[in-house]
Backbone and ligand atoms as CSV (ligand in chain L), in Angstrom:
chain,resi,resn,atom,element,x,y,z
A,1,MET,N,N,142.719,-32.635,-99.837
A,1,MET,CA,C,143.454,-32.045,-98.710
A,1,MET,C,C,143.471,-30.567,-98.767
A,2,LYS,N,N,143.123,-29.901,-97.678
A,2,LYS,CA,C,143.158,-28.477,-97.691
A,2,LYS,C,C,144.546,-27.928,-97.779
A,3,CYS,N,N,144.673,-26.744,-98.283
A,3,CYS,CA,C,146.019,-26.155,-98.369
A,3,CYS,C,C,146.312,-25.377,-97.006
A,4,PRO,N,N,147.498,-25.470,-96.543
A,4,PRO,CA,C,147.717,-24.814,-95.231
A,4,PRO,C,C,147.509,-23.325,-95.267
A,5,CYS,N,N,147.527,-22.634,-96.523
A,5,CYS,CA,C,147.366,-21.309,-96.546
A,5,CYS,C,C,145.861,-20.878,-96.407
A,6,GLY,N,N,144.988,-21.925,-96.483
A,6,GLY,CA,C,143.510,-21.592,-96.141
A,6,GLY,C,C,142.681,-21.979,-97.299
A,7,SER,N,N,143.174,-22.231,-98.513
A,7,SER,CA,C,142.253,-22.668,-99.605
A,7,SER,C,C,141.865,-24.189,-99.448
A,8,ASP,N,N,140.904,-24.495,-100.338
A,8,ASP,CA,C,140.282,-25.780,-100.196
A,8,ASP,C,C,141.168,-26.916,-100.690
A,9,SER,N,N,142.045,-26.665,-101.689
A,9,SER,CA,C,142.833,-27.776,-102.275
A,9,SER,C,C,144.302,-27.475,-102.394
A,10,TYR,N,N,145.067,-28.220,-101.747
A,10,TYR,CA,C,146.594,-28.093,-101.767
A,10,TYR,C,C,146.936,-28.274,-103.234
A,11,GLN,N,N,146.373,-29.291,-103.881
A,11,GLN,CA,C,146.816,-29.618,-105.274
A,11,GLN,C,C,146.547,-28.506,-106.263
A,12,SER,N,N,145.551,-27.742,-106.037
A,12,SER,CA,C,145.289,-26.616,-106.976
A,12,SER,C,C,145.654,-25.213,-106.350
A,13,CYS,N,N,146.494,-25.310,-105.339
A,13,CYS,CA,C,147.013,-24.101,-104.700
A,13,CYS,C,C,148.458,-24.099,-104.570
A,14,CYS,N,N,148.980,-24.246,-103.398
A,14,CYS,CA,C,150.479,-24.190,-103.219
A,14,CYS,C,C,151.173,-25.377,-103.679
A,15,GLY,N,N,150.573,-26.550,-103.735
A,15,GLY,CA,C,151.185,-27.819,-104.104
A,15,GLY,C,C,152.113,-27.744,-105.314
A,16,PRO,N,N,151.541,-27.346,-106.435
A,16,PRO,CA,C,152.397,-27.273,-107.700
A,16,PRO,C,C,153.691,-26.461,-107.532
A,17,TYR,N,N,153.597,-25.337,-106.782
A,17,TYR,CA,C,154.787,-24.539,-106.603
A,17,TYR,C,C,155.770,-25.259,-105.845
A,18,HIS,N,N,155.341,-26.026,-104.786
A,18,HIS,CA,C,156.225,-26.710,-103.951
A,18,HIS,C,C,156.895,-27.866,-104.631
A,19,GLU,N,N,156.047,-28.532,-105.515
A,19,GLU,CA,C,156.605,-29.713,-106.191
A,19,GLU,C,C,157.623,-29.345,-107.202
A,20,ASN,N,N,157.407,-28.208,-107.926
A,20,ASN,CA,C,158.390,-27.929,-109.009
A,20,ASN,C,C,158.405,-26.376,-109.077
A,21,PHE,N,N,159.350,-25.714,-108.358
A,21,PHE,CA,C,159.414,-24.400,-108.362
A,21,PHE,C,C,159.854,-23.780,-109.755
A,22,GLU,N,N,160.660,-24.573,-110.416
A,22,GLU,CA,C,161.150,-24.167,-111.784
A,22,GLU,C,C,160.019,-24.125,-112.747
A,23,GLU,N,N,159.173,-25.138,-112.753
A,23,GLU,CA,C,158.106,-25.175,-113.734
A,23,GLU,C,C,156.837,-24.364,-113.425
A,24,HIS,N,N,156.539,-24.414,-112.137
A,24,HIS,CA,C,155.387,-23.689,-111.609
A,24,HIS,C,C,155.774,-22.600,-110.710
A,25,ALA,N,N,156.045,-21.413,-111.286
A,25,ALA,CA,C,156.290,-20.229,-110.448
A,25,ALA,C,C,155.077,-19.603,-109.979
A,26,ALA,N,N,155.062,-19.170,-108.671
A,26,ALA,CA,C,153.784,-18.420,-108.243
A,26,ALA,C,C,153.540,-17.132,-109.024
A,27,PRO,N,N,152.394,-16.975,-109.557
A,27,PRO,CA,C,152.114,-15.829,-110.511
A,27,PRO,C,C,152.061,-14.488,-109.873
A,28,THR,N,N,151.789,-14.414,-108.561
A,28,THR,CA,C,151.668,-13.079,-107.943
A,28,THR,C,C,152.426,-13.080,-106.654
A,29,ALA,N,N,152.760,-11.882,-106.186
A,29,ALA,CA,C,153.423,-11.853,-104.895
A,29,ALA,C,C,152.585,-12.444,-103.744
A,30,LEU,N,N,151.371,-12.331,-103.857
A,30,LEU,CA,C,150.474,-12.864,-102.861
A,30,LEU,C,C,150.501,-14.421,-102.874
A,31,ALA,N,N,150.391,-14.973,-104.011
A,31,ALA,CA,C,150.538,-16.449,-104.222
A,31,ALA,C,C,151.860,-16.915,-103.635
A,32,LEU,N,N,152.900,-16.144,-103.975
A,32,LEU,CA,C,154.314,-16.597,-103.520
A,32,LEU,C,C,154.290,-16.588,-101.905
A,33,MET,N,N,153.753,-15.493,-101.380
A,33,MET,CA,C,153.665,-15.332,-99.869
A,33,MET,C,C,152.966,-16.558,-99.231
A,34,LYS,N,N,151.823,-16.781,-99.771
A,34,LYS,CA,C,151.018,-17.931,-99.281
A,34,LYS,C,C,151.715,-19.257,-99.351
A,35,SER,N,N,152.444,-19.490,-100.489
A,35,SER,CA,C,153.174,-20.729,-100.695
A,35,SER,C,C,154.345,-20.843,-99.722
A,36,ARG,N,N,154.988,-19.706,-99.395
A,36,ARG,CA,C,155.996,-19.723,-98.368
A,36,ARG,C,C,155.527,-20.060,-96.983
A,37,TYR,N,N,154.300,-19.480,-96.701
A,37,TYR,CA,C,153.701,-19.851,-95.387
A,37,TYR,C,C,153.474,-21.353,-95.337
A,38,SER,N,N,152.767,-21.878,-96.467
A,38,SER,CA,C,152.520,-23.335,-96.564
A,38,SER,C,C,153.809,-24.195,-96.474
A,39,ALA,N,N,154.951,-23.558,-96.953
A,39,ALA,CA,C,156.205,-24.348,-96.968
A,39,ALA,C,C,156.748,-24.419,-95.492
A,40,PHE,N,N,156.438,-23.425,-94.687
A,40,PHE,CA,C,156.796,-23.449,-93.309
A,40,PHE,C,C,156.063,-24.632,-92.668
A,41,VAL,N,N,154.737,-24.545,-92.988
A,41,VAL,CA,C,153.808,-25.653,-92.357
A,41,VAL,C,C,154.250,-27.036,-92.665
A,42,LYS,N,N,154.581,-27.160,-93.994
A,42,LYS,CA,C,154.960,-28.547,-94.557
A,42,LYS,C,C,156.471,-28.895,-94.470
A,43,HIS,N,N,157.223,-27.972,-93.732
A,43,HIS,CA,C,158.589,-28.297,-93.506
A,43,HIS,C,C,159.349,-28.438,-94.811
A,44,LEU,N,N,159.334,-27.397,-95.581
A,44,LEU,CA,C,160.006,-27.440,-96.940
A,44,LEU,C,C,160.989,-26.250,-97.036
A,45,PRO,N,N,162.043,-26.346,-96.228
A,45,PRO,CA,C,163.006,-25.198,-96.083
A,45,PRO,C,C,163.646,-24.841,-97.435
A,46,ASP,N,N,163.825,-25.862,-98.345
A,46,ASP,CA,C,164.486,-25.567,-99.658
A,46,ASP,C,C,163.659,-24.674,-100.453
A,47,TYR,N,N,162.394,-24.751,-100.336
A,47,TYR,CA,C,161.443,-23.883,-101.093
A,47,TYR,C,C,161.621,-22.498,-100.555
A,48,LEU,N,N,161.770,-22.257,-99.280
A,48,LEU,CA,C,161.925,-20.906,-98.750
A,48,LEU,C,C,163.234,-20.329,-99.222
A,49,TRP,N,N,164.236,-21.193,-99.359
A,49,TRP,CA,C,165.530,-20.741,-99.862
A,49,TRP,C,C,165.383,-20.284,-101.366
A,50,GLU,N,N,164.782,-21.210,-102.183
A,50,GLU,CA,C,164.617,-20.930,-103.670
A,50,GLU,C,C,163.746,-19.606,-103.932
A,51,THR,N,N,162.852,-19.344,-102.978
A,51,THR,CA,C,161.958,-18.235,-103.213
A,51,THR,C,C,162.424,-16.941,-102.519
A,52,THR,N,N,163.584,-16.963,-101.939
A,52,THR,CA,C,164.243,-15.793,-101.320
A,52,THR,C,C,165.069,-15.083,-102.332
A,53,ASP,N,N,164.932,-13.857,-102.427
A,53,ASP,CA,C,165.759,-13.063,-103.428
A,53,ASP,C,C,167.228,-13.429,-103.335
A,54,PRO,N,N,167.878,-13.923,-104.535
A,54,PRO,CA,C,169.225,-14.472,-104.391
A,54,PRO,C,C,170.147,-13.337,-103.690
A,55,GLN,N,N,169.823,-12.077,-103.874
A,55,GLN,CA,C,170.711,-11.037,-103.196
A,55,GLN,C,C,170.719,-11.054,-101.728
A,56,ILE,N,N,169.787,-11.556,-101.132
A,56,ILE,CA,C,169.713,-11.536,-99.652
A,56,ILE,C,C,169.673,-12.985,-98.927
A,57,ARG,N,N,169.938,-14.069,-99.817
A,57,ARG,CA,C,169.938,-15.386,-99.301
A,57,ARG,C,C,171.045,-15.439,-98.154
A,58,ASP,N,N,170.692,-16.051,-97.056
A,58,ASP,CA,C,171.686,-16.092,-95.966
A,58,ASP,C,C,171.608,-17.507,-95.280
A,59,PRO,N,N,172.644,-18.280,-95.310
A,59,PRO,CA,C,172.651,-19.643,-94.782
A,59,PRO,C,C,172.228,-19.618,-93.372
A,60,ARG,N,N,172.572,-18.634,-92.591
A,60,ARG,CA,C,172.187,-18.645,-91.130
A,60,ARG,C,C,170.681,-18.410,-90.982
A,61,VAL,N,N,170.066,-17.705,-91.793
A,61,VAL,CA,C,168.661,-17.476,-91.754
A,61,VAL,C,C,167.928,-18.834,-92.111
A,62,HIS,N,N,168.506,-19.469,-93.118
A,62,HIS,CA,C,168.030,-20.702,-93.656
A,62,HIS,C,C,168.061,-21.704,-92.482
A,63,GLN,N,N,169.176,-21.816,-91.811
A,63,GLN,CA,C,169.240,-22.730,-90.646
A,63,GLN,C,C,168.281,-22.463,-89.593
A,64,MET,N,N,168.086,-21.066,-89.235
A,64,MET,CA,C,167.027,-20.639,-88.264
A,64,MET,C,C,165.665,-21.116,-88.691
A,65,ASN,N,N,165.367,-20.831,-89.914
A,65,ASN,CA,C,164.098,-21.307,-90.408
A,65,ASN,C,C,163.874,-22.774,-90.215
A,66,ILE,N,N,164.877,-23.640,-90.548
A,66,ILE,CA,C,164.805,-25.057,-90.234
A,66,ILE,C,C,164.483,-25.483,-88.852
A,67,GLU,N,N,165.220,-24.775,-87.947
A,67,GLU,CA,C,165.002,-25.075,-86.526
A,67,GLU,C,C,163.618,-24.610,-86.113
A,68,TRP,N,N,163.287,-23.400,-86.448
A,68,TRP,CA,C,161.995,-22.805,-85.980
A,68,TRP,C,C,160.808,-23.580,-86.506
A,69,MET,N,N,160.876,-24.128,-87.775
A,69,MET,CA,C,159.623,-24.808,-88.248
A,69,MET,C,C,159.417,-26.115,-87.559
A,70,LYS,N,N,160.457,-26.749,-86.991
A,70,LYS,CA,C,160.360,-27.939,-86.228
A,70,LYS,C,C,159.682,-27.715,-84.901
A,71,GLU,N,N,159.780,-26.479,-84.346
A,71,GLU,CA,C,159.390,-26.308,-83.018
A,71,GLU,C,C,157.831,-25.719,-82.964
A,72,VAL,N,N,157.410,-25.158,-84.079
A,72,VAL,CA,C,156.193,-24.454,-84.038
A,72,VAL,C,C,155.093,-25.270,-84.715
A,73,THR,N,N,153.885,-25.032,-84.282
A,73,THR,CA,C,152.618,-25.533,-84.900
A,73,THR,C,C,151.843,-24.358,-85.492
A,74,PHE,N,N,151.719,-24.208,-86.790
A,74,PHE,CA,C,150.999,-23.180,-87.344
A,74,PHE,C,C,149.508,-23.371,-87.274
A,75,THR,N,N,148.752,-22.294,-87.025
A,75,THR,CA,C,147.331,-22.470,-86.860
A,75,THR,C,C,146.539,-21.572,-87.852
A,76,GLY,N,N,147.241,-20.742,-88.603
A,76,GLY,CA,C,146.513,-19.980,-89.582
A,76,GLY,C,C,147.265,-18.776,-90.112
A,77,LEU,N,N,146.824,-18.415,-91.237
A,77,LEU,CA,C,147.448,-17.215,-91.996
A,77,LEU,C,C,146.371,-16.221,-92.195
A,78,GLU,N,N,146.767,-14.971,-91.949
A,78,GLU,CA,C,145.774,-13.849,-92.070
A,78,GLU,C,C,146.480,-12.810,-92.996
A,79,ILE,N,N,145.913,-12.470,-94.142
A,79,ILE,CA,C,146.388,-11.411,-94.947
A,79,ILE,C,C,145.771,-10.099,-94.540
A,80,ILE,N,N,146.550,-9.200,-94.132
A,80,ILE,CA,C,145.991,-7.910,-93.738
A,80,ILE,C,C,145.852,-6.963,-94.930
A,81,ASP,N,N,146.930,-6.866,-95.736
A,81,ASP,CA,C,146.942,-6.047,-96.821
A,81,ASP,C,C,147.995,-6.542,-97.858
A,82,SER,N,N,147.556,-6.301,-99.174
A,82,SER,CA,C,148.599,-6.724,-100.219
A,82,SER,C,C,148.476,-5.832,-101.413
A,83,SER,N,N,149.626,-5.464,-101.936
A,83,SER,CA,C,149.519,-4.646,-103.198
A,83,SER,C,C,150.741,-5.026,-104.096
A,84,GLU,N,N,150.503,-4.772,-105.355
A,84,GLU,CA,C,151.441,-5.185,-106.320
A,84,GLU,C,C,151.605,-4.087,-107.300
A,85,GLU,N,N,152.778,-3.678,-107.619
A,85,GLU,CA,C,153.050,-2.592,-108.651
A,85,GLU,C,C,154.200,-2.891,-109.494
A,86,GLY,N,N,154.109,-3.185,-110.696
A,86,GLY,CA,C,155.175,-3.519,-111.597
A,86,GLY,C,C,155.912,-4.718,-111.052
A,87,ASN,N,N,157.220,-4.629,-110.695
A,87,ASN,CA,C,157.913,-5.783,-110.282
A,87,ASN,C,C,158.112,-5.763,-108.680
A,88,LYS,N,N,157.274,-5.015,-108.094
A,88,LYS,CA,C,157.415,-4.921,-106.534
A,88,LYS,C,C,156.033,-5.303,-105.960
A,89,GLY,N,N,156.150,-5.960,-104.773
A,89,GLY,CA,C,154.878,-6.313,-104.035
A,89,GLY,C,C,155.095,-6.096,-102.606
A,90,LYS,N,N,154.036,-5.793,-101.920
A,90,LYS,CA,C,154.138,-5.579,-100.486
A,90,LYS,C,C,152.945,-6.370,-99.888
A,91,ILE,N,N,153.246,-7.045,-98.797
A,91,ILE,CA,C,152.229,-7.807,-98.133
A,91,ILE,C,C,152.312,-7.754,-96.633
A,92,GLU,N,N,151.213,-7.372,-95.989
A,92,GLU,CA,C,151.151,-7.415,-94.523
A,92,GLU,C,C,150.330,-8.547,-94.093
A,93,PHE,N,N,150.893,-9.368,-93.232
A,93,PHE,CA,C,150.272,-10.546,-92.792
A,93,PHE,C,C,150.453,-10.882,-91.321
A,94,ARG,N,N,149.620,-11.818,-90.843
A,94,ARG,CA,C,149.854,-12.419,-89.502
A,94,ARG,C,C,149.771,-13.853,-89.602
A,95,ALA,N,N,150.808,-14.525,-89.144
A,95,ALA,CA,C,150.915,-15.936,-89.023
A,95,ALA,C,C,150.714,-16.375,-87.580
A,96,HIS,N,N,149.699,-17.145,-87.381
A,96,HIS,CA,C,149.302,-17.568,-86.009
A,96,HIS,C,C,149.963,-18.988,-85.779
A,97,TYR,N,N,150.550,-19.115,-84.585
A,97,TYR,CA,C,151.231,-20.428,-84.389
A,97,TYR,C,C,151.303,-20.671,-82.837
A,98,GLN,N,N,151.576,-21.894,-82.499
A,98,GLN,CA,C,151.874,-22.279,-81.155
A,98,GLN,C,C,153.270,-22.797,-80.972
A,99,ILE,N,N,153.980,-22.376,-79.836
A,99,ILE,CA,C,155.164,-22.936,-79.607
A,99,ILE,C,C,155.326,-23.213,-78.079
A,100,LYS,N,N,155.783,-24.350,-77.642
A,100,LYS,CA,C,155.824,-24.788,-76.311
A,100,LYS,C,C,154.469,-24.497,-75.561
A,101,GLY,N,N,153.428,-24.855,-76.169
A,101,GLY,CA,C,152.170,-24.591,-75.512
A,101,GLY,C,C,151.565,-23.144,-75.518
A,102,GLU,N,N,152.387,-22.265,-75.984
A,102,GLU,CA,C,151.910,-20.839,-76.060
A,102,GLU,C,C,151.414,-20.449,-77.365
A,103,THR,N,N,150.347,-19.756,-77.331
A,103,THR,CA,C,149.739,-19.255,-78.688
A,103,THR,C,C,150.420,-17.848,-78.972
A,104,LYS,N,N,150.991,-17.693,-80.275
A,104,LYS,CA,C,151.642,-16.446,-80.633
A,104,LYS,C,C,151.181,-16.005,-82.050
A,105,VAL,N,N,151.540,-14.814,-82.293
A,105,VAL,CA,C,151.315,-14.222,-83.638
A,105,VAL,C,C,152.537,-13.562,-84.073
A,106,HIS,N,N,152.906,-13.927,-85.464
A,106,HIS,CA,C,154.045,-13.309,-86.090
A,106,HIS,C,C,153.395,-12.342,-87.033
A,107,SER,N,N,153.724,-11.008,-86.845
A,107,SER,CA,C,153.265,-9.996,-87.826
A,107,SER,C,C,154.356,-9.507,-88.598
A,108,GLU,N,N,154.129,-9.345,-89.920
A,108,GLU,CA,C,155.186,-8.985,-90.772
A,108,GLU,C,C,154.674,-8.136,-92.052
A,109,LYS,N,N,155.477,-7.103,-92.409
A,109,LYS,CA,C,155.202,-6.476,-93.627
A,109,LYS,C,C,156.333,-6.812,-94.561
A,110,SER,N,N,155.991,-7.646,-95.471
A,110,SER,CA,C,157.093,-8.178,-96.368
A,110,SER,C,C,157.132,-7.420,-97.761
A,111,LYS,N,N,158.331,-7.430,-98.329
A,111,LYS,CA,C,158.522,-6.857,-99.657
A,111,LYS,C,C,158.872,-7.985,-100.585
A,112,PHE,N,N,158.335,-7.880,-101.741
A,112,PHE,CA,C,158.651,-8.947,-102.775
A,112,PHE,C,C,159.189,-8.268,-104.107
A,113,ARG,N,N,159.940,-9.003,-104.786
A,113,ARG,CA,C,160.433,-8.480,-106.058
A,113,ARG,C,C,160.292,-9.600,-107.184
A,114,LYS,N,N,159.912,-9.047,-108.278
A,114,LYS,CA,C,159.805,-9.984,-109.460
A,114,LYS,C,C,161.004,-9.855,-110.341
A,115,GLN,N,N,161.563,-10.935,-110.655
A,115,GLN,CA,C,162.888,-10.962,-111.389
A,115,GLN,C,C,162.727,-12.042,-112.457
A,116,ALA,N,N,163.020,-11.763,-113.694
A,116,ALA,CA,C,162.868,-12.731,-114.812
A,116,ALA,C,C,161.630,-13.654,-114.625
A,117,GLY,N,N,160.486,-12.921,-114.370
A,117,GLY,CA,C,159.158,-13.574,-114.288
A,117,GLY,C,C,158.813,-14.384,-113.130
A,118,ARG,N,N,159.696,-14.305,-112.085
A,118,ARG,CA,C,159.433,-14.987,-110.752
A,118,ARG,C,C,159.531,-13.995,-109.761
A,119,TRP,N,N,158.618,-14.301,-108.746
A,119,TRP,CA,C,158.479,-13.459,-107.554
A,119,TRP,C,C,159.387,-14.072,-106.515
A,120,TYR,N,N,160.071,-13.163,-105.715
A,120,TYR,CA,C,161.071,-13.518,-104.720
A,120,TYR,C,C,160.720,-12.715,-103.474
A,121,TYR,N,N,160.806,-13.382,-102.342
A,121,TYR,CA,C,160.643,-12.675,-101.106
A,121,TYR,C,C,161.998,-11.878,-100.901
A,122,ARG,N,N,161.808,-10.596,-100.506
A,122,ARG,CA,C,162.925,-9.669,-100.468
A,122,ARG,C,C,163.353,-9.373,-99.085
A,123,SER,N,N,162.378,-8.922,-98.295
A,123,SER,CA,C,162.709,-8.582,-96.870
A,123,SER,C,C,161.519,-8.405,-96.184
A,124,SER,N,N,161.691,-8.301,-94.737
A,124,SER,CA,C,160.497,-7.987,-93.891
A,124,SER,C,C,160.564,-6.535,-93.542
L,1,ZN,ZN,ZN,147.883,-22.504,-100.666
């Protein structure tokens, strides 16, 4: 099975992170970002919650994500730029999706932070 993030195998890509976040932490900011995109595709809101920086976790955003992922069909992830320095990461990406028959693109420049050996989504 292909991985939603675009690689050939879900089992050797985002799968292990989704199955057990505690045991298999994404090793880079980019891997974490891709696994979050895949989690949207696979309707795994808890994974999004777990990989959001604890300082900015917001139950309202969590609920919005749950509603949103039910309505959209994702059609592809495009990484525009990504960099990592120390415990900080920056990724610019485009997520392509369809909603109510319309084709749309979500563009974002995200920040990531590494804390106790784990990468977390910090903000857009
Ligand atoms: Zn993947």
